[in-house]
ZASE-764184 format. One record per atom (N, C-alpha, C): residue in one letter; atom name; x negated, y negated, z negated; residue number from 1. Coordinates in Angstrom, 3 decimals, decimal comma. Last residue first. Layout:
<nodes>
> a CA X Y Z NUM .
...
</nodes>
This chain:
<nodes>
> p N -9,642 5,020 -21,515 193 .
> p CA -9,545 6,288 -20,777 193 .
> p C -9,107 6,124 -19,347 193 .
> t N -11,886 2,207 -21,677 192 .
> t CA -10,552 2,754 -21,894 192 .
> t C -10,390 3,988 -21,029 192 .
> k N -15,332 2,691 -22,499 191 .
> k CA -14,310 2,265 -21,527 191 .
> k C -12,977 2,904 -21,910 191 .
> r N -16,565 1,983 -25,856 190 .
> r CA -16,423 2,788 -24,645 190 .
> r C -15,377 2,188 -23,727 190 .
> s N -16,376 0,548 -28,119 189 .
> s CA -17,599 0,340 -27,338 189 .
> s C -17,559 1,127 -26,022 189 .
> l N -13,985 1,447 -29,191 188 .
> l CA -14,085 0,061 -28,745 188 .
> l C -15,326 -0,212 -27,911 188 .
> h N -14,066 3,947 -30,268 187 .
> h CA -13,652 3,820 -28,872 187 .
> h C -13,938 2,428 -28,318 187 .
> r N -14,615 3,748 -32,906 186 .
> r CA -15,656 4,344 -32,069 186 .
> r C -15,314 4,227 -30,587 186 .
> q N -12,142 2,704 -33,822 185 .
> q CA -13,359 1,890 -33,860 185 .
> q C -14,437 2,436 -32,933 185 .
> p N -9,270 3,338 -31,760 184 .
> p CA -10,234 3,805 -32,762 184 .
> p C -11,524 2,992 -32,684 184 .
> l N -6,953 0,719 -31,203 183 .
> l CA -7,935 1,637 -30,651 183 .
> l C -8,876 2,083 -31,771 183 .
> q N -3,776 0,686 -32,844 182 .
> q CA -5,105 0,126 -32,621 182 .
> q C -6,025 1,183 -32,024 182 .
> h N -0,809 1,373 -31,009 181 .
> h CA -1,710 1,717 -32,118 181 .
> h C -3,074 1,125 -31,810 181 .
> a N 0,364 0,320 -28,791 180 .
> a CA 1,223 0,556 -29,955 180 .
> a C 0,414 0,916 -31,200 180 .
> i N -1,793 -0,158 -27,085 179 .
> i CA -0,647 -1,073 -27,051 179 .
> i C 0,249 -0,902 -28,283 179 .
> g N -3,899 1,561 -26,757 178 .
> g CA -3,992 0,577 -27,828 178 .
> g C -2,826 -0,393 -27,868 178 .
> a N -3,924 1,715 -23,290 177 .
> a CA -4,279 2,402 -24,537 177 .
> a C -4,432 1,329 -25,606 177 .
> h N -3,355 0,529 -20,805 176 .
> h CA -2,538 0,188 -21,969 176 .
> h C -2,802 1,035 -23,209 176 .
> c N -4,881 1,396 -18,659 175 .
> c CA -5,025 0,009 -19,109 175 .
> c C -4,354 -0,269 -20,446 175 .
> n N -4,343 4,127 -18,531 174 .
> n CA -5,664 3,636 -18,151 174 .
> n C -5,905 2,214 -18,656 174 .
> i N -1,680 4,558 -19,042 173 .
> i CA -2,600 4,691 -20,169 173 .
> i C -4,004 4,209 -19,823 173 .
> c N -0,445 4,360 -16,458 172 .
> c CA -0,251 3,343 -17,506 172 .
> c C -1,339 3,373 -18,578 172 .
> t N -2,815 5,247 -13,915 171 .
> t CA -1,582 5,490 -14,659 171 .
> t C -1,566 4,535 -15,854 171 .
> e N -3,996 4,858 -10,526 170 .
> e CA -4,107 4,685 -11,973 170 .
> e C -2,790 5,126 -12,612 170 .
> e N -3,252 5,552 -7,960 169 .
> e CA -4,674 5,501 -8,291 169 .
> e C -4,900 5,467 -9,798 169 .
> g N -0,591 5,376 -7,245 168 .
> g CA -1,056 6,636 -7,810 168 .
> g C -2,540 6,667 -8,141 168 .
> s N 0,537 3,045 -6,471 167 .
> s CA -0,059 3,847 -5,403 167 .
> s C -0,610 5,178 -5,918 167 .
> l N 1,325 1,970 -8,910 166 .
> l CA 2,357 2,355 -7,945 166 .
> l C 1,810 3,246 -6,832 166 .
> t N -1,198 1,431 -9,988 165 .
> t CA -0,314 2,393 -10,645 165 .
> t C 0,741 2,890 -9,667 165 .
> k N -2,099 -0,521 -8,264 164 .
> k CA -2,860 0,730 -8,374 164 .
> k C -2,008 1,815 -9,025 164 .
> q N -0,267 -2,490 -8,886 163 .
> q CA -0,230 -1,928 -7,535 163 .
> q C -0,997 -0,601 -7,505 163 .
> h N -1,093 -3,183 -11,416 162 .
> h CA 0,160 -2,427 -11,279 162 .
> h C 0,323 -1,843 -9,879 162 .
> a N -3,474 -4,573 -10,752 161 .
> a CA -3,513 -3,384 -11,624 161 .
> a C -2,251 -2,539 -11,456 161 .
> v N -2,432 -6,693 -9,177 160 .
> v CA -3,410 -5,751 -8,617 160 .
> v C -3,433 -4,462 -9,438 160 .
> r N -0,754 -7,967 -11,069 159 .
> r CA -0,208 -7,470 -9,806 159 .
> r C -1,138 -6,418 -9,193 159 .
> i N -2,594 -8,747 -13,011 158 .
> i CA -1,558 -7,761 -13,356 158 .
> i C -0,977 -7,149 -12,086 158 .
> r N -4,096 -10,608 -11,512 157 .
> r CA -4,748 -9,496 -12,211 157 .
> r C -3,753 -8,384 -12,524 157 .
> t N -2,093 -12,487 -10,633 156 .
> t CA -2,846 -11,650 -9,694 156 .
> t C -3,459 -10,434 -10,366 156 .
> p N 0,973 -12,467 -12,600 155 .
> p CA -0,344 -13,017 -12,259 155 .
> p C -1,132 -12,007 -11,405 155 .
> a N 4,193 -11,727 -11,105 154 .
> a CA 3,111 -11,446 -12,049 154 .
> a C 1,823 -12,135 -11,621 154 .
> a N 6,077 -11,978 -9,182 153 .
> a CA 6,080 -12,993 -10,233 153 .
> a C 4,926 -12,830 -11,213 153 .
> a N 5,676 -9,727 -7,665 152 .
> a CA 5,472 -11,031 -7,027 152 .
> a C 5,390 -12,143 -8,073 152 .
> l N 6,469 -7,619 -9,237 151 .
> l CA 5,038 -7,881 -9,098 151 .
> l C 4,762 -9,236 -8,469 151 .
> d N 8,704 -6,749 -11,118 150 .
> d CA 8,665 -7,900 -10,212 150 .
> d C 7,205 -8,326 -10,078 150 .
> w N 9,800 -3,434 -11,444 149 .
> w CA 8,757 -4,421 -11,695 149 .
> w C 8,829 -5,538 -10,661 149 .
> r N 11,513 -1,438 -10,843 148 .
> r CA 12,122 -2,691 -11,301 148 .
> r C 11,081 -3,765 -11,612 148 .
> t N 10,078 0,773 -10,273 147 .
> t CA 10,826 0,176 -9,154 147 .
> t C 11,472 -1,150 -9,542 147 .
> p N 9,046 1,569 -12,807 146 .
> p CA 8,199 0,866 -11,832 146 .
> p C 8,969 0,208 -10,680 146 .
> e N 10,492 1,224 -15,847 145 .
> e CA 10,821 1,720 -14,503 145 .
> e C 10,033 0,937 -13,455 145 .
> h N 9,793 2,040 -18,821 144 .
> h CA 9,259 1,036 -17,899 144 .
> h C 9,403 1,558 -16,477 144 .
> c N 10,913 4,374 -19,897 143 .
> c CA 11,448 3,056 -20,264 143 .
> c C 11,034 1,983 -19,265 143 .
> s N 9,648 6,422 -18,640 142 .
> s CA 11,055 6,651 -18,988 142 .
> s C 11,712 5,343 -19,445 142 .
> r N 7,026 5,721 -18,347 141 .
> r CA 7,902 5,480 -17,209 141 .
> r C 9,377 5,754 -17,533 141 .
> c N 5,958 6,690 -20,712 140 .
> c CA 5,970 5,238 -20,459 140 .
> c C 7,017 4,910 -19,398 140 .
> e N 6,184 9,447 -20,265 139 .
> e CA 7,010 8,822 -21,299 139 .
> e C 7,053 7,303 -21,139 139 .
> r N 4,308 9,845 -18,148 138 .
> r CA 5,740 10,148 -17,980 138 .
> r C 6,605 9,428 -19,009 138 .
> s N 1,633 9,373 -17,326 137 .
> s CA 2,311 8,489 -18,287 137 .
> s C 3,830 8,614 -18,201 137 .
> d N 0,887 11,614 -15,829 136 .
> d CA 1,093 10,316 -15,175 136 .
> d C 1,939 9,381 -16,040 136 .
> n N 0,132 13,791 -17,280 135 .
> n CA 1,536 13,736 -16,865 135 .
> n C 1,910 12,383 -16,247 135 .
> a N -2,593 13,308 -17,724 134 .
> a CA -2,191 14,505 -16,978 134 .
> a C -0,740 14,428 -16,501 134 .
> q N -2,526 11,007 -19,297 133 .
> q CA -3,192 10,969 -17,995 133 .
> q C -2,689 12,125 -17,127 133 .
> m N -1,285 12,024 -21,547 132 .
> m CA -0,609 10,976 -20,785 132 .
> m C -1,219 10,840 -19,389 132 .
> e N -3,261 13,835 -22,373 131 .
> e CA -1,920 14,324 -22,009 131 .
> e C -1,183 13,297 -21,164 131 .
> d N -5,340 12,022 -22,904 130 .
> d CA -5,519 13,060 -21,881 130 .
> d C -4,171 13,615 -21,418 130 .
> w N -4,221 10,568 -25,015 129 .
> w CA -4,530 9,900 -23,745 129 .
> w C -4,686 10,911 -22,609 129 .
> v N -4,092 12,564 -26,988 128 .
> v CA -2,856 11,929 -26,502 128 .
> v C -3,115 11,266 -25,150 128 .
> h N -6,859 13,076 -27,264 127 .
> h CA -5,937 14,163 -26,919 127 .
> h C -4,631 13,592 -26,341 127 .
> q N -7,788 10,619 -28,121 126 .
> q CA -8,212 11,114 -26,813 126 .
> q C -7,303 12,246 -26,342 126 .
> a N -6,670 10,552 -30,673 125 .
> a CA -6,208 9,602 -29,670 125 .
> a C -6,571 10,094 -28,270 125 .
> l N -8,191 12,612 -31,863 124 .
> l CA -6,734 12,726 -31,789 124 .
> l C -6,164 11,790 -30,718 124 .
> r N -10,786 11,532 -31,629 123 .
> r CA -10,475 12,836 -31,037 123 .
> r C -8,968 12,998 -30,856 123 .
> l N -10,499 9,157 -33,092 122 .
> l CA -10,837 9,104 -31,674 122 .
> l C -10,494 10,417 -30,989 122 .
> r N -9,837 10,165 -35,725 121 .
> r CA -8,919 9,333 -34,956 121 .
> r C -9,236 9,298 -33,465 121 .
> e N -11,575 11,400 -37,372 120 .
> e CA -10,799 12,243 -36,453 120 .
> e C -9,979 11,428 -35,458 120 .
> q N -12,572 9,321 -38,886 119 .
> q CA -13,523 10,147 -38,136 119 .
> q C -12,801 10,990 -37,087 119 .
> e N -10,186 8,386 -40,026 118 .
> e CA -10,913 7,518 -39,091 118 .
> e C -11,943 8,308 -38,288 118 .
> f N -9,475 10,606 -41,715 117 .
> f CA -8,669 10,225 -40,557 117 .
> f C -9,448 9,376 -39,560 117 .
> n N -10,595 11,524 -44,018 116 .
> n CA -11,327 11,778 -42,779 116 .
> n C -10,573 11,314 -41,525 116 .
> e N -8,878 10,604 -46,068 115 .
> e CA -10,326 10,452 -46,209 115 .
> e C -11,064 10,629 -44,873 115 .
> m N -6,305 11,311 -45,327 114 .
> m CA -6,670 9,898 -45,349 114 .
> m C -8,180 9,704 -45,390 114 .
> n N -6,732 14,247 -43,241 113 .
> n CA -6,171 13,537 -44,384 113 .
> n C -6,686 12,097 -44,354 113 .
> i N -6,829 17,309 -41,760 112 .
> i CA -6,730 15,883 -41,453 112 .
> i C -6,036 15,213 -42,623 112 .
> t N -6,926 19,621 -43,302 111 .
> t CA -7,980 19,360 -42,319 111 .
> t C -8,003 17,888 -41,922 111 .
> g N -4,938 20,437 -45,089 110 .
> g CA -5,825 19,348 -45,470 110 .
> g C -6,963 19,057 -44,503 110 .
> i N -2,942 22,166 -44,544 109 .
> i CA -4,178 22,765 -45,076 109 .
> i C -5,234 21,706 -45,391 109 .
> l N -1,004 20,321 -43,633 108 .
> l CA -0,736 21,156 -44,810 108 .
> l C -2,007 21,759 -45,401 108 .
> q N -2,209 19,297 -41,342 107 .
> q CA -1,961 18,412 -42,475 107 .
> q C -1,741 19,228 -43,739 107 .
> y N -2,305 21,547 -39,729 106 .
> y CA -3,564 20,915 -40,138 106 .
> y C -3,364 19,929 -41,275 106 .
> y N 0,506 22,040 -39,436 105 .
> y CA -0,389 23,035 -40,049 105 .
> y C -1,661 22,363 -40,566 105 .
> i N 1,310 19,766 -38,063 104 .
> i CA 1,870 20,050 -39,386 104 .
> i C 0,961 21,022 -40,132 104 .
> d N -0,132 20,125 -35,704 103 .
> d CA -0,350 18,931 -36,524 103 .
> d C 0,140 19,165 -37,949 103 .
> a N 1,019 22,492 -34,756 102 .
> a CA -0,395 22,502 -35,150 102 .
> a C -0,705 21,295 -36,033 102 .
> l N 3,524 21,631 -34,022 101 .
> l CA 3,423 22,536 -35,172 101 .
> l C 1,981 22,624 -35,664 101 .
> a N 3,161 20,308 -31,675 100 .
> a CA 3,215 19,508 -32,901 100 .
> a C 3,165 20,381 -34,152 100 .
> k N 3,474 22,271 -29,759 99 .
> k CA 2,122 21,786 -30,044 99 .
> k C 2,077 21,005 -31,357 99 .
> i N 6,281 22,404 -29,842 98 .
> i CA 5,493 23,572 -30,236 98 .
> i C 4,067 23,151 -30,582 98 .
> k N 6,963 19,860 -28,887 97 .
> k CA 7,402 20,274 -30,221 97 .
> k C 6,574 21,461 -30,722 97 .
> t N 5,858 19,954 -26,293 96 .
> t CA 5,367 18,986 -27,276 96 .
> t C 5,732 19,407 -28,689 96 .
> e N 7,469 21,967 -25,169 95 .
> e CA 6,010 22,134 -25,220 95 .
> e C 5,412 21,201 -26,272 95 .
> m N 9,970 20,753 -25,310 94 .
> m CA 9,714 21,964 -26,090 94 .
> m C 8,212 22,222 -26,228 94 .
> k N 9,540 18,652 -23,485 93 .
> k CA 9,887 18,356 -24,878 93 .
> k C 9,584 19,563 -25,767 93 .
> p N 9,108 20,015 -21,075 92 .
> p CA 8,000 19,272 -21,682 92 .
> p C 8,267 18,910 -23,148 92 .
> l N 11,822 21,116 -20,922 91 .
> l CA 10,630 21,969 -21,046 91 .
> l C 9,422 21,209 -21,584 91 .
> f N 13,604 18,694 -20,884 90 .
> f CA 13,684 19,797 -21,847 90 .
> f C 12,382 20,581 -21,998 90 .
> e N 12,646 15,264 -20,850 89 .
> e CA 12,916 16,496 -20,114 89 .
> e C 12,758 17,689 -21,054 89 .
> k N 11,664 13,324 -22,450 88 .
> k CA 13,122 13,475 -22,448 88 .
> k C 13,533 14,746 -21,706 88 .
> s N 8,744 13,913 -24,459 87 .
> s CA 9,434 13,810 -23,173 87 .
> s C 10,942 13,935 -23,346 87 .
> i N 7,349 12,020 -26,988 86 .
> i CA 8,135 13,220 -26,680 86 .
> i C 8,906 12,992 -25,384 86 .
> h N 6,032 9,591 -27,390 85 .
> h CA 5,302 10,836 -27,643 85 .
> h C 6,064 12,114 -27,293 85 .
> c N 7,655 7,400 -26,901 84 .
> c CA 6,296 7,412 -26,350 84 .
> c C 5,631 8,783 -26,433 84 .
> d N 10,033 8,042 -28,132 83 .
> d CA 10,075 7,469 -26,785 83 .
> d C 8,706 7,518 -26,110 83 .
> a N 9,329 8,830 -30,712 82 .
> a CA 9,666 9,861 -29,725 82 .
> a C 9,697 9,314 -28,301 82 .
> c N 9,048 6,338 -31,991 81 .
> c CA 7,893 7,229 -31,831 81 .
> c C 8,153 8,241 -30,714 81 .
> d N 11,073 3,951 -30,128 80 .
> d CA 10,779 4,811 -31,271 80 .
> d C 9,572 5,688 -30,968 80 .
> a N 11,013 0,708 -29,087 79 .
> a CA 10,695 2,072 -28,660 79 .
> a C 10,361 2,869 -29,903 79 .
> k N 13,400 -1,815 -29,085 78 .
> k CA 12,438 -1,052 -29,890 78 .
> k C 12,259 0,326 -29,283 78 .
> v N 14,144 -5,100 -28,190 77 .
> v CA 14,112 -3,706 -27,757 77 .
> v C 13,049 -2,983 -28,568 77 .
> g N 14,164 -7,825 -28,518 76 .
> g CA 14,963 -7,019 -29,430 76 .
> g C 15,035 -5,550 -29,054 76 .
> h N 12,575 -9,519 -27,137 75 .
> h CA 13,742 -9,001 -26,426 75 .
> h C 14,654 -8,163 -27,327 75 .
> r N 10,338 -10,104 -28,640 74 .
> r CA 11,344 -11,168 -28,464 74 .
> r C 12,614 -10,693 -27,771 74 .
> n N 9,681 -7,260 -30,786 73 .
> n CA 9,411 -8,138 -29,646 73 .
> n C 10,561 -9,124 -29,474 73 .
> n N 8,521 -4,534 -32,418 72 .
> n CA 9,051 -5,867 -32,677 72 .
> n C 8,675 -6,784 -31,514 72 .
> y N 7,632 -2,128 -31,307 71 .
> y CA 8,536 -2,114 -32,469 71 .
> y C 9,246 -3,464 -32,635 71 .
> h N 6,015 -2,701 -29,203 70 .
> h CA 6,974 -1,615 -29,025 70 .
> h C 7,975 -1,539 -30,181 70 .
> v N 4,271 -4,582 -30,120 69 .
> v CA 5,362 -5,057 -29,268 69 .
> v C 6,392 -3,949 -29,013 69 .
> s N 3,382 -3,706 -33,559 68 .
> s CA 3,215 -3,739 -32,102 68 .
> s C 4,458 -4,274 -31,389 68 .
> a N 3,686 -3,265 -36,189 67 .
> a CA 3,154 -4,585 -35,826 67 .
> a C 3,056 -4,753 -34,307 67 .
> q N 4,455 -0,645 -36,262 66 .
> q CA 5,432 -1,640 -36,676 66 .
> q C 4,974 -3,072 -36,390 66 .
> y N 2,025 0,566 -35,487 65 .
> y CA 3,198 0,649 -34,607 65 .
> y C 4,204 -0,443 -34,959 65 .
> e N 0,519 0,043 -37,777 64 .
> e CA 0,098 -0,482 -36,476 64 .
> e C 1,277 -0,508 -35,499 64 .
> e N 1,966 1,483 -39,696 63 .
> e CA 1,823 0,033 -39,837 63 .
> e C 1,413 -0,616 -38,514 63 .
> v N 1,630 4,099 -38,706 62 .
> v CA 2,969 3,508 -38,829 62 .
> v C 2,885 1,990 -38,887 62 .
> i N -1,216 4,468 -38,829 61 .
> i CA -0,480 4,579 -37,566 61 .
> i C 0,876 3,875 -37,639 61 .
> t N -2,924 4,615 -40,917 60 .
> t CA -2,351 3,298 -40,640 60 .
> t C -1,494 3,292 -39,382 60 .
> d N -2,317 7,515 -42,994 59 .
> d CA -3,133 6,717 -42,094 59 .
> d C -2,441 5,388 -41,856 59 .
> m N -0,745 8,473 -45,015 58 .
> m CA -1,870 9,295 -44,577 58 .
> m C -2,829 8,466 -43,736 58 .
> g N 1,258 6,626 -45,495 57 .
> g CA 0,366 6,971 -46,602 57 .
> g C -0,831 7,817 -46,183 57 .
> v N 3,131 8,037 -42,983 56 .
> v CA 3,090 6,987 -43,997 56 .
> v C 2,198 7,459 -45,135 56 .
> h N 3,078 10,492 -41,537 55 .
> h CA 2,105 9,438 -41,239 55 .
> h C 2,060 8,324 -42,268 55 .
> c N 5,108 12,208 -42,404 54 .
> c CA 3,709 12,644 -42,476 54 .
> c C 2,747 11,469 -42,358 54 .
> s N 7,378 10,663 -42,219 53 .
> s CA 7,247 11,554 -43,380 53 .
> s C 5,836 12,112 -43,504 53 .
> y N 7,414 9,375 -39,785 52 .
> y CA 6,866 8,658 -40,932 52 .
> y C 6,607 9,599 -42,109 52 .
> c N 8,784 11,294 -38,271 51 .
> c CA 7,367 11,014 -37,989 51 .
> c C 6,705 10,336 -39,186 51 .
> f N 11,324 11,071 -39,471 50 .
> f CA 10,626 12,357 -39,472 50 .
> f C 9,129 12,136 -39,248 50 .
> e N 11,896 8,407 -38,895 49 .
> e CA 11,817 8,844 -40,293 49 .
> e C 11,072 10,172 -40,400 49 .
> n N 12,100 8,388 -36,125 48 .
> n CA 10,969 7,721 -36,769 48 .
> n C 10,807 8,193 -38,206 48 .
> t N 13,086 11,632 -34,846 47 .
> t CA 13,377 10,317 -35,423 47 .
> t C 12,113 9,702 -36,015 47 .
> s N 12,923 14,186 -34,012 46 .
> s CA 12,510 13,163 -33,047 46 .
> s C 12,798 11,757 -33,568 46 .
> s N 14,041 15,983 -35,669 45 .
> s CA 12,576 15,971 -35,624 45 .
> s C 12,042 14,993 -34,580 45 .
> a N 16,748 15,596 -35,136 44 .
> a CA 16,214 15,172 -36,434 44 .
> a C 14,690 15,087 -36,408 44 .
> e N 16,956 16,767 -32,549 43 .
> e CA 17,230 15,343 -32,755 43 .
> e C 16,598 14,841 -34,054 43 .
> m N 16,296 19,445 -33,098 42 .
> m CA 15,530 18,681 -32,100 42 .
> m C 15,728 17,184 -32,295 42 .
> t N 18,290 20,081 -34,982 41 .
> t CA 16,874 20,139 -35,351 41 .
> t C 16,025 19,319 -34,387 41 .
> i N 20,600 19,849 -33,423 40 .
> i CA 20,439 18,982 -34,600 40 .
> i C 18,972 18,933 -35,020 40 .
> h N 20,090 21,927 -31,554 39 .
> h CA 20,231 20,535 -31,115 39 .
> h C 20,002 19,570 -32,282 39 .
> f N 20,062 24,186 -33,279 38 .
> f CA 18,896 23,855 -32,455 38 .
> f C 18,937 22,384 -32,043 38 .
> v N 22,691 24,114 -34,224 37 .
> v CA 21,581 23,955 -35,168 37 .
> v C 20,310 23,550 -34,416 37 .
> g N 24,040 24,601 -31,773 36 .
> g CA 24,276 23,380 -32,539 36 .
> g C 23,141 23,095 -33,511 36 .
> l N 23,094 27,131 -31,147 35 .
> l CA 22,826 26,024 -30,235 35 .
> l C 23,011 24,683 -30,948 35 .
> g N 24,177 28,579 -33,308 34 .
> g CA 22,728 28,503 -33,110 34 .
> g C 22,335 27,347 -32,215 34 .
> v N 26,909 28,273 -32,755 33 .
> v CA 26,362 27,735 -34,005 33 .
> v C 24,847 27,566 -33,872 33 .
> a N 26,990 29,644 -30,301 32 .
> a CA 27,395 28,235 -30,368 32 .
> a C 26,841 27,567 -31,621 32 .
> g N 26,170 32,211 -31,128 31 .
> g CA 25,400 31,469 -30,127 31 .
> g C 25,709 29,985 -30,165 31 .
> l N 28,256 32,896 -32,844 30 .
> l CA 26,901 32,759 -33,378 30 .
> l C 26,011 31,969 -32,416 30 .
> l N 30,326 32,977 -30,901 29 .
> l CA 30,400 32,045 -32,026 29 .
> l C 29,015 31,813 -32,625 29 .
> a N 29,407 35,067 -29,295 28 .
> a CA 29,619 33,744 -28,703 28 .
> a C 29,651 32,675 -29,792 28 .
> f N 29,441 37,168 -31,174 27 .
> f CA 28,182 36,741 -30,574 27 .
> f C 28,306 35,362 -29,935 27 .
> v N 32,229 37,262 -31,681 26 .
> v CA 31,291 36,982 -32,774 26 .
> v C 29,955 36,489 -32,205 26 .
> f N 33,211 37,950 -29,130 25 .
> f CA 33,619 36,692 -29,755 25 .
> f C 32,636 36,297 -30,851 25 .
> g N 32,022 40,460 -28,836 24 .
> g CA 31,723 39,389 -27,886 24 .
> g C 32,067 38,030 -28,456 24 .
> g N 33,276 41,827 -30,936 23 .
> g CA 31,825 41,621 -30,952 23 .
> g C 31,409 40,507 -30,010 23 .
> v N 35,890 41,803 -29,946 22 .
> v CA 35,608 41,154 -31,233 22 .
> v C 34,114 40,848 -31,332 22 .
> p N 35,621 43,308 -27,585 21 .
> p CA 35,982 41,887 -27,507 21 .
> p C 35,701 41,141 -28,814 21 .
> i N 34,569 45,740 -28,923 20 .
> i CA 33,888 45,077 -27,802 20 .
> i C 34,325 43,618 -27,684 20 .
> g N 36,280 46,767 -30,847 19 .
> g CA 35,045 46,100 -31,273 19 .
> g C 34,350 45,358 -30,151 19 .
> l N 38,169 48,208 -29,578 18 .
> l CA 38,569 46,874 -30,009 18 .
> l C 37,338 46,071 -30,443 18 .
> l N 37,083 50,714 -29,379 17 .
> l CA 36,954 49,836 -28,221 17 .
> l C 37,395 48,403 -28,533 17 .
> w N 37,857 52,086 -31,656 16 .
> w CA 36,525 51,477 -31,646 16 .
> w C 36,326 50,544 -30,456 16 .
> k N 40,334 53,275 -31,142 15 .
> k CA 40,306 52,017 -31,909 15 .
> k C 38,942 51,333 -31,843 15 .
> s N 41,513 54,672 -28,239 14 .
> s CA 40,369 54,643 -29,150 14 .
> s C 40,287 53,285 -29,831 14 .
> k N 43,435 54,287 -26,418 13 .
> k CA 43,872 54,958 -27,641 13 .
> k C 42,747 54,942 -28,672 13 .
> s N 43,563 51,140 -24,771 12 .
> s CA 42,925 52,430 -25,057 12 .
> s C 43,486 53,005 -26,343 12 .
> p N 45,773 49,567 -22,501 11 .
> p CA 45,228 49,693 -23,852 11 .
> p C 44,686 51,106 -24,079 11 .
> t N 44,780 48,707 -19,323 10 .
> t CA 45,582 49,652 -20,082 10 .
> t C 44,983 49,789 -21,473 10 .
> w N 45,050 46,118 -17,072 9 .
> w CA 44,323 46,639 -18,229 9 .
> w C 45,260 47,544 -19,005 9 .
> f N 46,701 45,964 -14,875 8 .
> f CA 45,315 45,493 -14,759 8 .
> f C 44,479 46,073 -15,894 8 .
> r N 48,766 48,751 -14,099 7 .
> r CA 48,447 47,587 -14,918 7 .
> r C 46,986 47,217 -14,718 7 .
> s N 51,178 49,998 -11,829 6 .
> s CA 49,796 49,985 -12,336 6 .
> s C 49,561 48,673 -13,067 6 .
> q N 54,264 51,413 -12,698 5 .
> q CA 53,593 50,257 -12,132 5 .
> q C 52,172 50,221 -12,697 5 .
> k N 55,445 54,604 -11,895 4 .
> k CA 54,779 53,732 -12,876 4 .
> k C 54,104 52,577 -12,140 4 .
> n N 56,245 56,207 -9,894 3 .
> n CA 57,165 55,121 -10,256 3 .
> n C 56,534 54,162 -11,257 3 .
> s N 53,513 56,935 -7,627 2 .
> s CA 54,361 57,167 -8,795 2 .
> s C 55,228 55,958 -9,067 2 .
> m N 53,147 58,157 -4,365 1 .
> m CA 53,028 57,053 -5,283 1 .
> m C 53,996 57,254 -6,435 1 .
</nodes>
């Protein structure tokens, strides 16, 4: 055994090896900045103002929402656009954001505009209803917690309908389509989804 004490790390004589910790620090810094920008973008694109930037003037969706119980009610509770249309869970949220890029594309190329919105409205609404049906009205349940429902105090019709929801036979959108936006005219003669 030598008289030299062993060291955990021995400085290298090669100057280029200094780039490894510096590079790691730079990549960590860039990653942190990228994560911050990503978070800010996700939050900014989930605000009512962001949603209004396309929907105001293009259709009546904003006005209908602002006249609904989700925007104005006696309890002072307001559900924003994102509360109903964007999941709080990360992966479903990312899926929704990616799908929303198609909406932006179709608006930019003029496929959906004020002139043809009413003709497209049922198809667009049906798409949202189908998604809500498939995910068991996940976004509704993020605010309306079924375990807190007082069904005993509800009228019989509501108690029976909500019991079907609790048992998994129905989901919120089966009865509550049109709660925040008017039903499309062509839908009114059909059964709710």
